[in-house]
Every structure is written in structure tokens, then in C-alpha cells.
VEXZA-576800 format. One record per residue: residue number from 1; y, x, z of N, C-alpha, C, O in turn. Coordinates in steps of 0.1 Angstrom, whole numbers. Layout:
+-----+-------+-------+-------+-------+-------+-------+-------+-------+-------+-------+-------+-------+
| num |   n.y |   n.x |   n.z |  ca.y |  ca.x |  ca.z |   c.y |   c.x |   c.z |   o.y |   o.x |   o.z |
+-----+-------+-------+-------+-------+-------+-------+-------+-------+-------+-------+-------+-------+
| NUM |     Y |     X |     Z |     Y |     X |     Z |     Y |     X |     Z |     Y |     X |     Z |
...
+-----+-------+-------+-------+-------+-------+-------+-------+-------+-------+-------+-------+-------+
END
This chain:
+-----+-------+-------+-------+-------+-------+-------+-------+-------+-------+-------+-------+-------+
| num |   n.y |   n.x |   n.z |  ca.y |  ca.x |  ca.z |   c.y |   c.x |   c.z |   o.y |   o.x |   o.z |
+-----+-------+-------+-------+-------+-------+-------+-------+-------+-------+-------+-------+-------+
|   1 |   546 |  -374 |  -957 |   540 |  -363 |  -968 |   527 |  -368 |  -975 |   518 |  -375 |  -969 |
|   2 |   527 |  -364 |  -986 |   515 |  -370 |  -996 |   506 |  -357 | -1001 |   514 |  -348 | -1005 |
|   3 |   498 |  -354 | -1001 |   488 |  -345 | -1010 |   490 |  -351 | -1024 |   488 |  -362 | -1027 |
|   4 |   494 |  -343 | -1031 |   494 |  -345 | -1047 |   482 |  -341 | -1055 |   476 |  -349 | -1063 |
|   5 |   479 |  -328 | -1052 |   467 |  -322 | -1056 |   462 |  -311 | -1047 |   468 |  -307 | -1037 |
|   6 |   450 |  -306 | -1051 |   442 |  -295 | -1045 |   440 |  -287 | -1056 |   439 |  -289 | -1068 |
|   7 |   441 |  -273 | -1046 |   438 |  -263 | -1060 |   426 |  -252 | -1051 |   425 |  -251 | -1039 |
|   8 |   417 |  -246 | -1063 |   407 |  -236 | -1059 |   406 |  -231 | -1070 |   410 |  -237 | -1080 |
|   9 |   401 |  -217 | -1068 |   397 |  -208 | -1080 |   381 |  -206 | -1084 |   371 |  -209 | -1078 |
|  10 |   384 |  -201 | -1096 |   369 |  -195 | -1101 |   371 |  -181 | -1103 |   382 |  -178 | -1105 |
|  11 |   359 |  -171 | -1102 |   361 |  -158 | -1106 |   365 |  -154 | -1119 |   369 |  -143 | -1121 |
|  12 |   362 |  -163 | -1129 |   364 |  -159 | -1142 |   373 |  -168 | -1149 |   380 |  -176 | -1142 |
|  13 |   375 |  -168 | -1162 |   383 |  -177 | -1172 |   378 |  -190 | -1169 |   386 |  -199 | -1167 |
|  14 |   364 |  -193 | -1169 |   360 |  -205 | -1167 |   366 |  -216 | -1160 |   368 |  -212 | -1148 |
|  15 |   370 |  -226 | -1162 |   379 |  -235 | -1152 |   375 |  -249 | -1155 |   383 |  -258 | -1154 |
|  16 |   363 |  -250 | -1158 |   360 |  -263 | -1158 |   355 |  -267 | -1143 |   357 |  -260 | -1133 |
|  17 |   349 |  -278 | -1143 |   343 |  -284 | -1131 |   328 |  -278 | -1130 |   321 |  -277 | -1140 |
|  18 |   324 |  -276 | -1120 |   310 |  -272 | -1115 |   305 |  -286 | -1109 |   312 |  -295 | -1104 |
|  19 |   292 |  -286 | -1111 |   287 |  -300 | -1104 |   291 |  -301 | -1091 |   293 |  -312 | -1087 |
|  20 |   292 |  -292 | -1082 |   297 |  -293 | -1069 |   311 |  -299 | -1071 |   312 |  -310 | -1064 |
|  21 |   322 |  -295 | -1076 |   334 |  -299 | -1079 |   336 |  -312 | -1082 |   344 |  -320 | -1077 |
|  22 |   326 |  -315 | -1092 |   325 |  -332 | -1097 |   321 |  -341 | -1086 |   328 |  -351 | -1083 |
|  23 |   310 |  -337 | -1078 |   302 |  -347 | -1067 |   309 |  -348 | -1057 |   309 |  -358 | -1050 |
|  24 |   317 |  -335 | -1053 |   324 |  -334 | -1039 |   340 |  -331 | -1041 |   345 |  -320 | -1038 |
|  25 |   346 |  -342 | -1045 |   361 |  -342 | -1044 |   369 |  -336 | -1033 |   365 |  -342 | -1023 |
|  26 |   377 |  -329 | -1031 |   386 |  -325 | -1019 |   390 |  -337 | -1013 |   387 |  -339 | -1001 |
|  27 |   396 |  -346 | -1021 |   402 |  -359 | -1016 |   395 |  -369 | -1027 |   398 |  -369 | -1039 |
|  28 |   387 |  -379 | -1020 |   381 |  -388 | -1029 |   389 |  -402 | -1031 |   384 |  -413 | -1029 |
|  29 |   402 |  -398 | -1034 |   409 |  -410 | -1038 |   413 |  -411 | -1051 |   418 |  -400 | -1056 |
|  30 |   412 |  -422 | -1059 |   416 |  -423 | -1072 |   429 |  -418 | -1075 |   438 |  -420 | -1066 |
|  31 |   433 |  -410 | -1086 |   447 |  -406 | -1089 |   448 |  -390 | -1084 |   457 |  -382 | -1088 |
|  32 |   439 |  -388 | -1074 |   442 |  -373 | -1069 |   440 |  -362 | -1079 |   432 |  -363 | -1088 |
|  33 |   447 |  -351 | -1078 |   446 |  -342 | -1091 |   440 |  -332 | -1084 |   443 |  -329 | -1072 |
|  34 |   430 |  -323 | -1094 |   422 |  -309 | -1086 |   427 |  -301 | -1096 |   428 |  -304 | -1108 |
|  35 |   432 |  -289 | -1092 |   434 |  -280 | -1101 |   425 |  -267 | -1101 |   422 |  -262 | -1090 |
|  36 |   421 |  -262 | -1110 |   413 |  -249 | -1107 |   420 |  -238 | -1117 |   423 |  -239 | -1129 |
|  37 |   421 |  -226 | -1108 |   429 |  -214 | -1112 |   418 |  -202 | -1116 |   409 |  -201 | -1107 |
|  38 |   418 |  -194 | -1128 |   407 |  -186 | -1130 |   410 |  -173 | -1122 |   420 |  -172 | -1114 |
|  39 |   404 |  -165 | -1123 |   404 |  -150 | -1121 |   406 |  -151 | -1105 |   411 |  -141 | -1100 |
|  40 |   402 |  -161 | -1097 |   406 |  -160 | -1084 |   420 |  -158 | -1081 |   424 |  -152 | -1070 |
|  41 |   429 |  -163 | -1088 |   443 |  -165 | -1088 |   447 |  -152 | -1085 |   454 |  -150 | -1075 |
|  42 |   442 |  -143 | -1092 |   448 |  -128 | -1086 |   454 |  -120 | -1098 |   455 |  -107 | -1100 |
|  43 |   460 |  -132 | -1107 |   467 |  -126 | -1121 |   481 |  -124 | -1115 |   484 |  -132 | -1106 |
|  44 |   490 |  -114 | -1117 |   505 |  -111 | -1113 |   509 |  -124 | -1114 |   512 |  -131 | -1105 |
|  45 |   511 |  -128 | -1127 |   520 |  -138 | -1132 |   512 |  -150 | -1137 |   507 |  -148 | -1148 |
|  46 |   510 |  -161 | -1132 |   501 |  -171 | -1135 |   507 |  -187 | -1139 |   512 |  -195 | -1131 |
|  47 |   506 |  -189 | -1151 |   510 |  -201 | -1156 |   499 |  -213 | -1154 |   488 |  -212 | -1148 |
|  48 |   505 |  -223 | -1159 |   493 |  -235 | -1158 |   486 |  -234 | -1171 |   477 |  -242 | -1174 |
|  49 |   488 |  -225 | -1180 |   481 |  -220 | -1194 |   464 |  -216 | -1187 |   460 |  -206 | -1180 |
|  50 |   457 |  -227 | -1191 |   443 |  -220 | -1187 |   436 |  -225 | -1174 |   424 |  -225 | -1172 |
|  51 |   445 |  -231 | -1166 |   441 |  -237 | -1155 |   436 |  -252 | -1159 |   442 |  -260 | -1166 |
|  52 |   423 |  -252 | -1151 |   419 |  -266 | -1152 |   423 |  -278 | -1147 |   419 |  -278 | -1136 |
|  53 |   429 |  -290 | -1150 |   435 |  -301 | -1145 |   424 |  -311 | -1146 |   417 |  -311 | -1156 |
|  54 |   423 |  -319 | -1136 |   412 |  -330 | -1136 |   421 |  -339 | -1125 |   427 |  -335 | -1115 |
|  55 |   418 |  -353 | -1130 |   425 |  -364 | -1122 |   411 |  -374 | -1117 |   403 |  -379 | -1126 |
|  56 |   408 |  -375 | -1102 |   398 |  -383 | -1099 |   401 |  -397 | -1103 |   413 |  -402 | -1105 |
|  57 |   389 |  -403 | -1105 |   391 |  -417 | -1111 |   381 |  -426 | -1101 |   378 |  -437 | -1104 |
|  58 |   375 |  -420 | -1091 |   368 |  -429 | -1082 |   353 |  -426 | -1086 |   351 |  -420 | -1097 |
|  59 |   342 |  -429 | -1078 |   330 |  -429 | -1082 |   326 |  -416 | -1088 |   318 |  -417 | -1097 |
|  60 |   330 |  -406 | -1084 |   325 |  -394 | -1092 |   328 |  -394 | -1107 |   320 |  -390 | -1115 |
|  61 |   342 |  -399 | -1110 |   345 |  -398 | -1122 |   355 |  -391 | -1124 |   360 |  -388 | -1113 |
|  62 |   359 |  -387 | -1135 |   370 |  -375 | -1135 |   377 |  -375 | -1151 |   370 |  -374 | -1161 |
|  63 |   390 |  -377 | -1150 |   396 |  -372 | -1164 |   402 |  -359 | -1164 |   409 |  -353 | -1155 |
|  64 |   398 |  -354 | -1177 |   404 |  -338 | -1178 |   416 |  -339 | -1186 |   418 |  -347 | -1195 |
|  65 |   426 |  -328 | -1182 |   439 |  -327 | -1191 |   441 |  -315 | -1191 |   441 |  -307 | -1181 |
|  66 |   442 |  -312 | -1201 |   443 |  -297 | -1207 |   460 |  -293 | -1205 |   469 |  -302 | -1203 |
|  67 |   462 |  -280 | -1207 |   477 |  -275 | -1209 |   475 |  -262 | -1216 |   474 |  -251 | -1210 |
|  68 |   475 |  -262 | -1231 |   475 |  -252 | -1236 |   490 |  -245 | -1235 |   490 |  -232 | -1235 |
|  69 |   499 |  -250 | -1235 |   515 |  -243 | -1234 |   517 |  -239 | -1221 |   524 |  -229 | -1220 |
|  70 |   511 |  -245 | -1209 |   514 |  -237 | -1197 |   521 |  -249 | -1189 |   521 |  -247 | -1177 |
|  71 |   528 |  -261 | -1194 |   535 |  -269 | -1189 |   529 |  -284 | -1188 |   523 |  -289 | -1197 |
|  72 |   531 |  -289 | -1175 |   522 |  -301 | -1173 |   534 |  -311 | -1163 |   541 |  -307 | -1153 |
|  73 |   534 |  -323 | -1169 |   542 |  -330 | -1160 |   535 |  -342 | -1150 |   526 |  -348 | -1155 |
|  74 |   538 |  -343 | -1140 |   531 |  -353 | -1130 |   539 |  -360 | -1125 |   550 |  -356 | -1122 |
|  75 |   536 |  -373 | -1124 |   544 |  -382 | -1122 |   538 |  -388 | -1106 |   526 |  -391 | -1107 |
|  76 |   544 |  -389 | -1096 |   539 |  -393 | -1084 |   546 |  -409 | -1082 |   558 |  -413 | -1082 |
|  77 |   535 |  -417 | -1081 |   543 |  -434 | -1077 |   543 |  -436 | -1065 |   547 |  -446 | -1060 |
+-----+-------+-------+-------+-------+-------+-------+-------+-------+-------+-------+-------+-------+
END
């Protein structure tokens, strides 16, 4: 088994990374994906539209990936 991503929630529509999110990755391994779901994930139907998608690059550096369509393709190597 391999962890591909971690998911956590924020209480509002804001899904950018907080200082704590950036400096304390759940898995500090390059290539790890972090998803931030708005509204504490309490929406009845939740797509990836509006979800914050971040890739950890090591040394507290991140790439941010957007999803306006709600569709995201992840490739695990």
C-alpha cells in the first residue's frame, strides 16, 4: 500500500494553505498530494471544484494545482 494524498478540511470556502499547512506537511515526502476540502466537507455533493490541491516538493515548498472543472488526473508512479 502507498498513501497518495492526505485530506483535511477548512470551515469556509477558503481552501488555500495556512502557514501551519505549509510548514507541517502530513507526509513530508516529495510528490505527496494534500487536498483541502471547503465547508468542513459537509456539503451533500462535493466535487473537486473548489478543493485546494497541493503537491509537496520538499523543504516546505509546494506546487498549487487548481480544479475549476472539478476533474483532476493524478498519476502514481
